[in-house]
N, C-alpha and C positions, 0 to 999 in steps of 0.2 A: 447234903448230897443230892436231894431231890431238886433243890434250887439250881445247882450246877448243871444237872441233867436237862432241866427245862431250858436254861440259857443256851446250852449246846444245841438242843433241838431247834430252838428259835433261830439260831445262827445258821444252822443247816438249811432250814426252810427258806430263810432270806437269801442265802447263796444260790439255792436252786431256782428261786424266782428270778433272781438277777441274771443267771445264765440263760434261762428260757427267754427272758425279755431281750437279751442281747442277740440270741440266735434268731428270734423273730424279726428284730430290727435289721439284721444283716441280710436275711432272706428278702425282706421288703425292699431294701436298697438295691439288691441285685436285680429284682424284678423291675424296678423303676428304670435302672440303667439299661436293661435289655429292651424296654419298651421304646419303639421308634418315636423320635421327636417330630415336631412339625417341620423343622428344617430338613431333617434327613428324609422324612416322608416325601417332601416336595422335590428335593434335589436328587435323591437316590432311588426311592421306590417308585415315584410317579414318573419322572422324566425317563424316556426310553434311553437305552445305553448309547453313549456317544454323543447325545444331543447337547449335553452341557459343554463338552469340548468344542463342538462345532460353533455354538453360540458365542463362545469366548473369543473366537478369532474373526467373527464377522465385523465389518466396518460399520454396518447399520446398527441402530439401536434396536435391541431385541427384548421382547416381553412375552412370557408364557403365562397363559391364564388357564385355570381349571374350570370345571363345570359350574362353580359358584362365582365366577368372575373374580376370583382371588388371584393375585399375582404369585405364581409359583416361582418364577425366576425372572430377574430383570438385569440388564447390563448397566454398568455405571453411566454410559451415555444416555440411557433412558431416564435415569434420575437427573442427570445434568440438564436435559431438555425439559424437565418438569412433567414428564409423561406419567410417572408413578409417584404417588404420595400416600403415605399411611397404608402401604400394602395393597392399594387399589389403583386401577387405571384411571387417571384423572381427566382424560379427554373423552367426552361423551360420544362424539361421532365415531371414534375408534372403538369404544366399548360396544356401541350398537353394531358395528361391523363384525366384531368378534362374536356377538350373540347370533347374528344371522349366519355366519360361517359355521358355527357350532350346530345350528339347526339343519342346514341343508348341505354342508360340506363343500360349498363352492368357495373358490379363491376370489378375494375382492381386493381392489386397489383404488386409492383415491388420493388426491393432493389437497392439502389443507393449509390455511394460514393461521398460525397459532400466536397468541400474544406472548411477548417476551416477559417473563416473570422476574421481578426484582431488579430490572435494569433501568426503569424509569423512561425508556425510550418508546416512542410511538410506533416504530416500524414492527412489522409482524415477522414471525419465524415461518418460512415456507418449508413444508415437509411433504414427503410422499410416504403413505402408509399402505402396507400390503399385509393382508391377513390370510392365513392358510391353516387347515386342520393339522394337528400333530397327534397322531394316534387316534384313539376312540373318544377320549375325554378332554384332551388339551387343545388349545388354540395358540398358534404362534403369530405374533405381530412384529413385523420388521418396519422400522421407520428410518427414512433417510433424510438428512438435512439438505435442502435445496437452496438455502438462502444465498450462499456464495455463488452458486451456479447462476441463479437468477440475476444477481448483481452484475456478474460478468456479461451475461447476455444483454442486459440493459445498456451496459457500457458499449458493447459492440454495436447495438442498434443506434445509439446516439452517434457513435463514431462514423458509421456508414451514412447516416443522415447528414452529418456535418460535412463529410467529404463530398457527398453528392451536391450539397448546396454550394460549397466552395468551388467545385469544378464547374458547376452549371453557370456561374456568373461570368467567368472569363470566356468560356466556350460560347455562351450566348452573345457576349459582346463581340467576339471575333466573327460570328455569323452575321450579325447586323452590320458591322463595319465592312465586311467583304461585300455585302449587298450595296452599301453606300458607295464603295469604290467603283463598283460596276455601273451604278447609276450616274456617277460623276466622272465618267471616263473622259469627257470632253472638257473637264475643268481641272487643269494640272494642280492648281493651288488646293482645291478640295481633296484631290487624290493624295497629295503630300500630307495634308492634315490627317486624313483618315488612316493613311499608312502608318503615321507616327503613333496614333492611338492603337492600331493593331499591334504594333511592335511592343507597346507597353503592356497590353493584355497578354501577348504571347510570353513576355518575360515573367509576368505575374504567374501565368499558368505553369511555366517551367519551374519557377521557384517553389510553387506549391507541390508539384509532383516530386521534386528533389527532396523537399523536407518530409514528405510522406515516406519516401524511401529511407531517409536518414532515421526517422522515428521508428520505422519497422526494424531497421538494422540494430539500433541500440537496444530495442526491446527483446530481440531474439538472439543476438550474438553474445557470446561470452567474451568480454574484453580481456580476460586473462590469457586467452589463447594467443593473442598477438601483442602481449604487453611488453614494454621496454621502459628503461629510464628515459624520461622526456624532460629536457631543460625547459624551465618556465619561460625564460627570455625568448626561446624559439617559438613557443606558443603565442606569446604576446606579439612577436614580430609578424607572425602569420595573421593574427587577428587585426592588427593595425593595417597591414597591407590589403586585407580584404575590404576594409572600410575607407581606404585612402581617398577614393574618388568622391564618395558621398560627403566625407568630412571636408574635402577641399572645396566642393561646391557650396557648402554652407559656411565656409570659413570657420570651421571648428578645429581647435587644436587638440590633438591626442598626445598626452604625455604619460610616460611609464617610468616607474622607478621601484627599487627594492626587489627586483626579480633576479639579480645576478646570484649565481651559486645555489639556486633553488631548483630542485629536480623532483618530479612526481613520477609515479609508476602507473602505467596504463597504456591504453591504445592511443597512439598519437593522433590518428585521424578523428576519433571521437572527441578527444580532449580539445583539439583545435577547433572542431565544429562548435562545441559548447562555449568556449571562450569567445569565439568569433560571433556567436549569436548575442552574447551579452554586450560586446562592444558595438555591434551593429544596432542593437536596440538603443543603446545610449546615444549614438549619433543620430538615429532617426527621430528620437523623441526630445532632442535638445534644440533650443533656439539657435539661430545663426550667431556666429561670433562668440561662442561660449567655449568651454573646455571640458574634455572628458579625461579622467585620470584612471590609470591602471596601476595598482599597487600590490606588491607581494610581500609576504613575511612568513616566518616559521613560528609555529606555536607548539608548545609542549602539552600533551595530554597524557593521561595514565596509560593508554594503549600504545603510545608511540607518537612521534612528532607528526604534525599536519602542516601542509602548505596552504595558506590562504591567499587567494587572488581576488582582489576587490576591484570592481568597475564602478566608478562614480561619475554621475553626470549632473548637470545643472538644468535638467528638463522640467517638465510640468509636474512631476511627482505622481504618486499613486495614492488614491484615497484609502482609508482604512477598510471600507467595505469591499474594495476590490483586491486588497492585498492578499487575502487568503485564497483567491481564485486565479491569480495570474499564471500559475503553473499548470492550469488545466488546458487540455488540448482545445484549440480553436477559440479560447476565451480572449477577448480583447477589451481593454479598458475603454478605449475610444475607437469604436468600429470605423467611423468615418475617417479618422486620421490614419488608422492602420491600413485601410484600403488605399489612401493617398500615398502612403510611404511603401506600399507593396507588402505589408505585413500579412502573414498567413495565420497567426495565432498558434503556431507550432514551435516557435523558437525556444521559448522558455520550457515547454514540455520536454523538448529534446535535452536541454540543459539539466533538468531534474533527473531524467532517466540516466544520463551519462554519469552524473554525480553519484547516484545511488548504486549503479552497477560497478563503480570503482571504489565503493566503500566510503564515499564522502557524502556531502550534502551541499545544497545551495540555499542561502537565506537572503532576505531583502530588508533593507531599511529605507523608508521613504516618507516624505512629507510633501503635501501639495504646495506647489510653488517654490520648493526648495531643492528639488531633485531627488535622486534615488541612488542607493549603493547596493549592488548585488555582490555577494561574497560567495565564492566557490571554494570549498574546503575539500582537499584531497590528501590521501596518505602520502608521506614523503618516501621517495625511493632510497634504498640503502639503509644503513644502520641508524639507530636513534642517536641524535646529536647529544653531546654531553652538556651543552648549555643552550639556552634559548637566546636567539638574537632579537633585541628589541627593535620595534618598528620605528622608522623615521617619519612615518606619515600619519601618526595619531593626531586626531583633531584636537585643537586647543579649545577648551571650554565645553567639550562634550565628553561624556563617559564612553569608554570603549564599547560597552554593551549597547549604547544608544546609536553610535555611528562609528564603526571601527576605523574608517579611513577618511581623510580629507586632503585633497590635493589642490585646492583652489586658493586658499589664503596663505598657506605655509610654503616655503620654497621646497622644490623637489630635491631629493638626495642626489649626491654626485655619482649616479650610475648612468651608463649609456642608455639614453631614452629615445626611442624612435618617436618622431613628431611629424604631424601633418600641419604645416604652417599655412596661414592665410596666403 
């Protein structure tokens, strides 16, 4: 009986101890949960009311620092730019600005060039940093990425410099030639010679101004506003008619095929200008008594059918180092020859912008001494065709990816083909 009583007493004591321990553990857990954490302390207790919401809608990268230079809050853009790492501000000049602002309360702003992290590129990241006090203990840092704005400004400066140079040449030539005409007023032969050169320079100046206007138009206008179904054979006819005189002078034959029943969707004027520039370049850079081919076909792609218009010449070709730059404004592979043919260096830039604004692209295949093929790809007007029409102008002995069209060795298909004969 004594043993049973002792066991019962021991069990009662053990149960009491277990209950007391459980109660203490529960109270301890509640106290820990009620204690403010580091995150809640920073985002709720430290930040003034409404600041968190304002920072979340700012376009600039935002970082809030406390009196110990610890990051209280940082936007995702700040992490993306590499401004914050390990809970600390990683850019020393910005950190020093924050300390100075915390000391005297003055707002500071500075522009910095930061290295790009993890990209392997040597160009810097241009930013504008502005630091201001936020309450009595916090400092707010706003950082704006200026890299794209600086790039656009550099492009504008280069464009203005190039335009000024291109305009200066014919204007200066006209001024000198007019003086020469005045000095040679008693020599009819000299007057005639100088007047012819003045006419050439005036034509060159007119072409330059017109192409500048065309480039500005295709960059600023929305082609969808005046879009319509445009038959490809009509575009080809306009392009051939535009170059008929130059081709006839050089005895160059222009032959077209495969464009019947093909229609693209877009601005007729812009598309005609783009294709006309390609054909005009082919004629200007081709030797006399050669051939320029214009070929069209329909190709199927996952997003819908595309119309390809290829312009092939037997000209001097384009070297590999120049191939990536020929669509830049005012870039010329052979400046001397471009000036002799009246080239402005804007034709291919216009083609590129027209193709991009119409949802297409322009590509080039070329080999020095063998000629070039420029291919303009544009979305087809109307519904997607059920089947793909094979091209009759695929080159023999060359892969389609290497040279999509060849019109010199193989006979042209039986389509109405506008020609400029010798």
